[in-house]
Every structure is written in C-alpha cells, then in structure tokens.
ROPARO-360558 format. One record per residue: x, y, z of N, C-alpha, C in turn; residue in one letter; residue number from 0. Coordinates in Angstrom, 3 decimals. Layout:
REM ROPARO-360558
+----------+----------+----------+----------+----------+----------+----------+----------+----------+----+-----+
:      n_X :      n_Y :      n_Z :     ca_X :     ca_Y :     ca_Z :      c_X :      c_Y :      c_Z : aa :   i :
+----------+----------+----------+----------+----------+----------+----------+----------+----------+----+-----+
:        X :        Y :        Z :        X :        Y :        Z :        X :        Y :        Z :  A : NUM :
...
+----------+----------+----------+----------+----------+----------+----------+----------+----------+----+-----+
***
This chain:
REM ROPARO-360558
+----------+----------+----------+----------+----------+----------+----------+----------+----------+----+-----+
:      n_X :      n_Y :      n_Z :     ca_X :     ca_Y :     ca_Z :      c_X :      c_Y :      c_Z : aa :   i :
+----------+----------+----------+----------+----------+----------+----------+----------+----------+----+-----+
:   -0.628 :  -21.079 :   28.852 :    0.515 :  -21.212 :   27.785 :   -0.011 :  -21.487 :   26.328 :  M :   0 :
:   -1.333 :  -22.089 :   26.180 :   -1.620 :  -22.232 :   24.789 :   -2.064 :  -20.854 :   24.177 :  K :   1 :
:   -2.567 :  -20.268 :   25.042 :   -2.868 :  -18.735 :   24.558 :   -1.627 :  -17.981 :   23.816 :  I :   2 :
:   -0.566 :  -18.095 :   24.924 :    0.699 :  -17.452 :   24.457 :    1.235 :  -18.022 :   23.104 :  D :   3 :
:    1.263 :  -19.214 :   22.962 :    1.642 :  -19.973 :   21.701 :    1.024 :  -19.513 :   20.508 :  Q :   4 :
:   -0.358 :  -19.324 :   20.763 :   -1.190 :  -19.014 :   19.533 :   -0.949 :  -17.726 :   19.233 :  A :   5 :
:   -0.602 :  -16.690 :   20.298 :   -0.362 :  -15.362 :   20.025 :    1.076 :  -15.235 :   19.339 :  H :   6 :
:    1.993 :  -16.108 :   19.648 :    3.280 :  -15.931 :   18.956 :    3.304 :  -16.468 :   17.517 :  I :   7 :
:    2.472 :  -17.517 :   17.266 :    2.191 :  -18.142 :   15.817 :    1.673 :  -17.091 :   15.056 :  Q :   8 :
:    0.615 :  -16.283 :   15.589 :   -0.156 :  -15.385 :   14.773 :    0.650 :  -14.181 :   14.278 :  R :   9 :
:    1.616 :  -13.717 :   15.117 :    2.301 :  -12.462 :   14.960 :    2.767 :  -12.318 :   13.600 :  K :  10 :
:    3.714 :  -13.400 :   13.007 :    4.371 :  -12.920 :   11.709 :    3.345 :  -12.944 :   10.623 :  P :  11 :
:    2.076 :  -13.496 :   10.723 :    1.336 :  -13.251 :    9.673 :    0.804 :  -11.842 :    9.638 :  I :  12 :
:    0.517 :  -11.239 :   10.770 :   -0.030 :   -9.941 :   10.932 :    1.151 :   -9.071 :   10.321 :  V :  13 :
:    2.192 :   -9.225 :   10.797 :    3.265 :   -8.496 :   10.293 :    3.424 :   -8.498 :    8.785 :  R :  14 :
:    3.300 :   -9.592 :    8.213 :    3.288 :   -9.847 :    6.692 :    2.155 :   -9.022 :    6.086 :  R :  15 :
:    0.939 :   -9.270 :    6.634 :   -0.385 :   -8.504 :    6.281 :   -0.019 :   -6.945 :    6.203 :  S :  16 :
:    0.514 :   -6.598 :    7.309 :    0.756 :   -5.066 :    7.499 :    1.738 :   -4.550 :    6.346 :  V :  17 :
:    2.719 :   -5.249 :    6.065 :    3.755 :   -4.916 :    5.136 :    3.063 :   -4.919 :    3.709 :  R :  18 :
:    2.176 :   -5.893 :    3.538 :    1.470 :   -5.981 :    2.307 :    0.614 :   -4.911 :    1.936 :  W :  19 :
:   -0.129 :   -4.473 :    3.065 :   -1.133 :   -3.245 :    3.040 :   -0.289 :   -1.994 :    2.764 :  I :  20 :
:    0.854 :   -2.019 :    3.429 :    1.749 :   -0.649 :    3.091 :    2.219 :   -0.678 :    1.624 :  K :  21 :
:    2.723 :   -1.787 :    1.108 :    3.123 :   -1.786 :   -0.197 :    2.075 :   -1.541 :   -1.315 :  E :  22 :
:    0.945 :   -2.022 :   -0.957 :   -0.339 :   -1.799 :   -1.805 :   -0.667 :   -0.186 :   -1.745 :  K :  23 :
:   -0.764 :    0.264 :   -0.609 :   -0.938 :    1.704 :   -0.405 :   -0.073 :    2.687 :   -1.043 :  V :  24 :
:    1.265 :    2.137 :   -0.883 :    2.298 :    2.839 :   -1.744 :    2.210 :    2.808 :   -3.121 :  Y :  25 :
:    1.979 :    1.768 :   -3.715 :    1.761 :    1.551 :   -5.243 :    0.494 :    2.249 :   -5.732 :  S :  26 :
:   -0.634 :    2.379 :   -4.757 :   -1.689 :    3.089 :   -5.206 :   -1.404 :    4.582 :   -5.218 :  D :  27 :
:   -0.934 :    4.970 :   -4.249 :   -0.396 :    6.404 :   -4.278 :    0.499 :    6.796 :   -5.478 :  A :  28 :
:    1.537 :    5.764 :   -5.713 :    2.255 :    6.178 :   -7.083 :    1.469 :    6.288 :   -8.291 :  K :  29 :
:    0.553 :    5.421 :   -8.183 :   -0.340 :    5.309 :   -9.565 :   -1.161 :    6.664 :   -9.594 :  E :  30 :
:   -1.556 :    7.118 :   -8.420 :   -2.427 :    8.363 :   -8.339 :   -1.513 :    9.532 :   -8.732 :  A :  31 :
:   -0.370 :    9.443 :   -8.358 :    0.543 :   10.661 :   -8.607 :    0.776 :   10.496 :  -10.219 :  Q :  32 :
:    1.014 :    9.592 :  -10.644 :    1.263 :    9.296 :  -12.267 :    0.089 :    9.844 :  -13.018 :  N :  33 :
:   -1.285 :    9.558 :  -12.574 :   -2.346 :    9.824 :  -13.118 :   -2.493 :   11.513 :  -13.058 :  A :  34 :
:   -2.251 :   11.976 :  -11.829 :   -2.368 :   13.387 :  -11.826 :   -1.352 :   14.154 :  -12.767 :  V :  35 :
:    0.026 :   13.546 :  -12.766 :    0.943 :   14.221 :  -13.738 :    0.418 :   14.162 :  -15.325 :  K :  36 :
:   -0.274 :   12.855 :  -15.538 :   -0.722 :   12.838 :  -16.855 :   -1.739 :   13.845 :  -17.137 :  Q :  37 :
:   -2.768 :   14.041 :  -16.216 :   -3.796 :   14.973 :  -16.559 :   -3.195 :   16.392 :  -16.435 :  E :  38 :
:   -2.233 :   16.635 :  -15.713 :   -1.518 :   18.077 :  -15.809 :   -0.899 :   18.291 :  -17.119 :  K :  39 :
:   -0.258 :   17.362 :  -17.637 :    0.428 :   17.270 :  -18.923 :   -0.695 :   17.607 :  -20.178 :  Q :  40 :
:   -1.762 :   16.763 :  -20.138 :   -2.791 :   16.911 :  -21.086 :   -3.365 :   18.251 :  -20.997 :  S :  41 :
:   -3.750 :   18.624 :  -19.824 :   -4.436 :   20.051 :  -19.718 :   -3.488 :   21.167 :  -20.114 :  S :  42 :
:   -2.211 :   20.900 :  -19.786 :   -1.215 :   21.999 :  -20.456 :   -1.170 :   21.934 :  -22.040 :  E :  43 :
:   -1.192 :   20.816 :  -22.514 :   -1.340 :   20.451 :  -23.904 :   -2.465 :   21.292 :  -24.507 :  W :  44 :
:   -3.639 :   21.007 :  -23.903 :   -4.819 :   21.637 :  -24.363 :   -4.859 :   23.206 :  -24.310 :  L :  45 :
:   -4.218 :   23.833 :  -23.062 :   -4.005 :   25.268 :  -22.914 :   -3.042 :   25.656 :  -24.029 :  L :  46 :
+----------+----------+----------+----------+----------+----------+----------+----------+----------+----+-----+
***
C-alpha cells in the first residue's frame, strides 16, 4: 500500500516535468527555425 501511494504521489510531478521538457524542446526548435530563417535572409542579401 505504501508503495502504491508513493507511486500515485509521484505521477503528477512526472507529467509536469514531461510537459515542461516538451515546451522547452518546442521553444528551442522555434528559435532554431528563426535562426535558420535569419541566416537564409542574410545570405540572400549577400548574394
């Protein structure tokens, strides 16, 4: 019973951390896309 209770208590924290990781990865990907766009624009401007 004690193990089950601990497992139930730990679950929400895990979900929260997973959501936080997903948001961080998504924001990092967006920043990377923006950086690529800026590089393309600057290279086009140079050409």
